[in-house]
TORNU-958423 format. One record per residue: residue in three letters; y, z, x of N, C-alpha, C, CB in turn; residue number from 1. Coordinates in nm, 2 decimals, always signed. Glycine has a CB too. Layout:
N
Ala;Y;Z;X;Y;Z;X;Y;Z;X;Y;Z;X;NUM
...
END
This chain:
71
Met;+1.08;-0.76;-1.09;+1.06;-0.77;-0.94;+1.06;-0.92;-0.90;+0.94;-0.69;-0.89;1
Pro;+1.13;-0.96;-0.80;+1.13;-1.10;-0.76;+0.99;-1.14;-0.70;+1.23;-1.12;-0.65;2
Arg;+0.96;-1.27;-0.71;+0.83;-1.32;-0.67;+0.81;-1.30;-0.53;+0.83;-1.47;-0.70;3
Ala;+0.91;-1.32;-0.44;+0.89;-1.30;-0.30;+0.85;-1.16;-0.26;+1.01;-1.35;-0.22;4
Leu;+0.92;-1.06;-0.32;+0.89;-0.92;-0.29;+0.75;-0.88;-0.34;+1.00;-0.83;-0.36;5
Thr;+0.71;-0.93;-0.45;+0.58;-0.90;-0.50;+0.47;-0.96;-0.41;+0.56;-0.96;-0.65;6
Leu;+0.49;-1.08;-0.37;+0.39;-1.14;-0.28;+0.39;-1.07;-0.14;+0.42;-1.29;-0.26;7
Ala;+0.50;-1.03;-0.09;+0.50;-0.96;+0.03;+0.43;-0.82;+0.02;+0.65;-0.94;+0.08;8
Leu;+0.46;-0.75;-0.09;+0.39;-0.62;-0.11;+0.24;-0.64;-0.12;+0.44;-0.55;-0.23;9
Ala;+0.20;-0.75;-0.19;+0.05;-0.78;-0.21;-0.01;-0.81;-0.07;+0.03;-0.90;-0.30;10
Ala;+0.06;-0.89;+0.01;+0.00;-0.92;+0.14;-0.01;-0.79;+0.23;+0.09;-1.02;+0.22;11
Ala;+0.09;-0.70;+0.22;+0.09;-0.58;+0.29;-0.03;-0.49;+0.25;+0.22;-0.50;+0.28;12
Cys;-0.05;-0.48;+0.12;-0.16;-0.41;+0.06;-0.30;-0.46;+0.11;-0.16;-0.40;-0.09;13
Ile;-0.31;-0.60;+0.11;-0.43;-0.66;+0.15;-0.46;-0.63;+0.30;-0.43;-0.81;+0.14;14
Phe;-0.35;-0.63;+0.38;-0.36;-0.60;+0.52;-0.41;-0.46;+0.54;-0.23;-0.62;+0.59;15
Ala;-0.35;-0.36;+0.47;-0.39;-0.22;+0.48;-0.53;-0.20;+0.44;-0.29;-0.13;+0.40;16
Val;-0.58;-0.26;+0.33;-0.71;-0.24;+0.28;-0.81;-0.30;+0.38;-0.73;-0.30;+0.15;17
Val;-0.79;-0.42;+0.44;-0.88;-0.48;+0.53;-0.89;-0.40;+0.66;-0.84;-0.62;+0.56;18
Ala;-0.77;-0.36;+0.71;-0.77;-0.28;+0.83;-0.84;-0.15;+0.82;-0.62;-0.25;+0.88;19
Ala;-0.82;-0.08;+0.71;-0.89;+0.05;+0.68;-1.04;+0.03;+0.67;-0.83;+0.12;+0.56;20
Ala;-1.08;-0.07;+0.60;-1.22;-0.10;+0.59;-1.29;-0.13;+0.72;-1.25;-0.22;+0.49;21
Met;-1.22;-0.21;+0.81;-1.27;-0.24;+0.94;-1.28;-0.12;+1.03;-1.19;-0.36;+1.00;22
Leu;-1.18;-0.04;+1.02;-1.18;+0.09;+1.10;-1.30;+0.17;+1.07;-1.05;+0.17;+1.08;23
Arg;-1.33;+0.18;+0.94;-1.45;+0.26;+0.90;-1.58;+0.19;+0.94;-1.45;+0.28;+0.75;24
Leu;-1.59;+0.06;+0.94;-1.71;-0.02;+0.97;-1.74;-0.04;+1.11;-1.71;-0.15;+0.90;25
Met;-1.64;-0.04;+1.20;-1.66;-0.06;+1.34;-1.73;+0.06;+1.40;-1.53;-0.10;+1.41;26
Pro;-1.83;+0.03;+1.49;-1.89;+0.14;+1.56;-1.80;+0.22;+1.65;-2.02;+0.09;+1.63;27
Arg;-1.82;+0.35;+1.66;-1.74;+0.43;+1.75;-1.80;+0.43;+1.89;-1.72;+0.57;+1.69;28
Pro;-1.73;+0.46;+1.99;-1.59;+0.48;+2.01;-1.52;+0.34;+2.02;-1.56;+0.56;+2.14;29
Leu;-1.40;+0.34;+1.96;-1.32;+0.22;+1.96;-1.24;+0.20;+2.09;-1.23;+0.21;+1.84;30
Lys;-1.24;+0.08;+2.14;-1.16;+0.05;+2.26;-1.03;-0.02;+2.21;-1.23;-0.05;+2.36;31
Asp;-0.94;-0.05;+2.30;-0.81;-0.11;+2.27;-0.84;-0.25;+2.21;-0.72;-0.12;+2.39;32
Ser;-0.94;-0.32;+2.27;-0.97;-0.46;+2.22;-1.02;-0.45;+2.07;-1.07;-0.53;+2.31;33
Asp;-1.09;-0.35;+2.04;-1.14;-0.33;+1.90;-1.02;-0.32;+1.80;-1.23;-0.21;+1.89;34
Tyr;-0.92;-0.25;+1.84;-0.80;-0.24;+1.75;-0.73;-0.37;+1.74;-0.70;-0.13;+1.81;35
Met;-0.73;-0.45;+1.85;-0.66;-0.58;+1.85;-0.74;-0.67;+1.75;-0.66;-0.64;+1.99;36
Val;-0.87;-0.67;+1.76;-0.96;-0.75;+1.67;-0.94;-0.71;+1.52;-1.11;-0.74;+1.71;37
Ile;-0.93;-0.58;+1.50;-0.91;-0.53;+1.36;-0.78;-0.58;+1.31;-0.91;-0.38;+1.36;38
Gly;-0.67;-0.57;+1.39;-0.54;-0.62;+1.35;-0.53;-0.77;+1.33;-0.44;-0.58;+1.45;39
Ser;-0.60;-0.84;+1.41;-0.60;-0.99;+1.40;-0.68;-1.03;+1.28;-0.67;-1.05;+1.52;40
Val;-0.79;-0.97;+1.25;-0.87;-1.01;+1.13;-0.79;-0.97;+1.00;-1.01;-0.95;+1.13;41
Ala;-0.73;-0.85;+1.00;-0.65;-0.81;+0.89;-0.53;-0.90;+0.86;-0.61;-0.66;+0.90;42
Thr;-0.47;-0.94;+0.97;-0.36;-1.04;+0.96;-0.40;-1.17;+0.90;-0.29;-1.06;+1.09;43
Leu;-0.51;-1.22;+0.95;-0.57;-1.35;+0.90;-0.60;-1.34;+0.75;-0.69;-1.39;+0.98;44
Ile;-0.66;-1.24;+0.71;-0.70;-1.23;+0.57;-0.58;-1.21;+0.48;-0.80;-1.12;+0.55;45
Ala;-0.48;-1.13;+0.53;-0.36;-1.11;+0.45;-0.28;-1.24;+0.44;-0.27;-1.00;+0.52;46
Leu;-0.27;-1.32;+0.55;-0.20;-1.45;+0.54;-0.27;-1.55;+0.45;-0.18;-1.51;+0.68;47
Leu;-0.41;-1.55;+0.45;-0.48;-1.63;+0.36;-0.46;-1.59;+0.22;-0.63;-1.63;+0.40;48
Gly;-0.46;-1.46;+0.19;-0.43;-1.41;+0.06;-0.30;-1.45;+0.01;-0.45;-1.26;+0.05;49
Leu;-0.20;-1.44;+0.10;-0.06;-1.48;+0.07;-0.05;-1.63;+0.04;+0.04;-1.45;+0.18;50
Phe;-0.12;-1.71;+0.12;-0.12;-1.86;+0.10;-0.18;-1.89;-0.04;-0.20;-1.93;+0.21;51
Val;-0.29;-1.83;-0.07;-0.36;-1.86;-0.20;-0.27;-1.81;-0.32;-0.50;-1.79;-0.21;52
Ala;-0.21;-1.70;-0.30;-0.12;-1.65;-0.41;+0.00;-1.74;-0.42;-0.08;-1.50;-0.38;53
Met;+0.05;-1.79;-0.32;+0.17;-1.88;-0.33;+0.13;-2.01;-0.39;+0.23;-1.91;-0.19;54
Leu;+0.01;-2.06;-0.36;-0.04;-2.18;-0.43;-0.06;-2.16;-0.58;-0.17;-2.23;-0.36;55
Ala;-0.12;-2.04;-0.61;-0.15;-2.01;-0.75;-0.02;-1.99;-0.84;-0.24;-1.89;-0.76;56
Thr;+0.09;-1.94;-0.77;+0.21;-1.91;-0.85;+0.32;-2.02;-0.83;+0.26;-1.78;-0.81;57
Ser;+0.29;-2.13;-0.76;+0.39;-2.23;-0.74;+0.41;-2.31;-0.87;+0.35;-2.32;-0.62;58
Arg;+0.53;-2.37;-0.88;+0.57;-2.44;-1.00;+0.52;-2.58;-1.00;+0.72;-2.44;-1.01;59
Pro;+0.54;-2.66;-0.90;+0.49;-2.80;-0.91;+0.34;-2.81;-0.91;+0.55;-2.89;-0.79;60
Ser;+0.28;-2.91;-0.97;+0.14;-2.92;-0.98;+0.08;-2.97;-0.85;+0.10;-3.00;-1.10;61
Asp;+0.15;-3.06;-0.79;+0.10;-3.12;-0.66;+0.18;-3.06;-0.54;+0.11;-3.27;-0.66;62
Val;+0.12;-2.95;-0.49;+0.20;-2.88;-0.38;+0.19;-2.96;-0.25;+0.14;-2.74;-0.36;63
Phe;+0.08;-3.02;-0.22;+0.06;-3.08;-0.09;+0.10;-3.23;-0.08;-0.08;-3.07;-0.04;64
Phe;+0.11;-3.29;-0.20;+0.13;-3.44;-0.20;+0.26;-3.46;-0.28;+0.01;-3.51;-0.26;65
Lys;+0.34;-3.55;-0.23;+0.46;-3.59;-0.30;+0.45;-3.73;-0.34;+0.59;-3.57;-0.21;66
Lys;+0.46;-3.75;-0.47;+0.44;-3.89;-0.52;+0.56;-3.97;-0.49;+0.43;-3.88;-0.68;67
Arg;+0.53;-4.09;-0.44;+0.64;-4.19;-0.40;+0.66;-4.28;-0.52;+0.60;-4.27;-0.27;68
Lys;+0.79;-4.33;-0.52;+0.82;-4.43;-0.62;+0.77;-4.56;-0.57;+0.97;-4.43;-0.65;69
Lys;+0.71;-4.64;-0.66;+0.66;-4.77;-0.62;+0.78;-4.87;-0.60;+0.57;-4.83;-0.73;70
Pro;+0.78;-4.95;-0.49;+0.89;-5.04;-0.47;+0.90;-5.15;-0.57;+0.88;-5.10;-0.33;71
END
């Protein structure tokens, strides 16, 4: 399975788990704004998980910094 597909499926699973957990934990009755908050938090955590996974599986050792050649 390609790396991109695996990471996308992992992010989707993280989103689903976080959204389901928040739906169970939020007090009832839920309003429209509660669903928006649940979706926003689940999206944030899924994107953070994807970012960490991409950093962990990247090939170069220095992801954020590019070494310059000395003049």
